[in-house]
C-alpha positions, 0 to 999 in steps of 0.5 A: 222822703216820699213813700213809694207806691206801685200801681198797674195800668191794667190793659184789656183790649182798648180799656184800662181798669180803674178801682174805687177806694172803699175806705181810708183817706181816699175813700170814694176816689178812683185809682189804678190798683196797686200798693206798697212793696214788701221786703225783697220784692221787685216792683213788678212782683209787688204789682202782681201780688197786690193785684192778685190780693186786691182783685183776684186777677192775674196780670203780666207786667210790661214796663214802667209808665209814669211816676208822680210825686204827690203830697196829701194831708195823710202823707207824701207819696211817689206813685209809680205806675207800670203797664200791665196786661190782664191775663186771667181770673174773675174780678173779686173786690177785696179793698175796693167798692167798685171797679170799671174797665174804662176807655182811655178817652173817658178816664177824666170822667172819673173822680180820680185820686190826685196822684192818678190824674196826671197819669190818666191825662198822659194815657188819654193824650198819648196812649200806651206808647209814651216813654217813662215820665216823672212829675213832681211838685204836685200838691193835694190837700 
């Protein structure tokens, strides 16, 4: 059974926030920020907490956007992304080495973690208006 991980597609005007992993199995890869859910926490609460812990900013979570099942050498994950709006604070990097506000058409110019690639592709092609999507069977080594 894949481990669920929740991430935010944080919007600020016409851009979204990408963060670059500092360490771990995906060090150097870019991703939508987020993390693992804690006991008695909703996905929305998880995203708000993780973004505040990792980046020091606040967001308002809107709705689920897309889910992608991905197998990496270090585990099997279900990445569930939610649309969220940046609401305040100054970015302070705690677990990432860098971050960038990126226009949707430029998302594929970043070295994204494999699970984030289909989400970035959907964002680029359909923008924020797409209905919830689930992809599965993707494998990355």
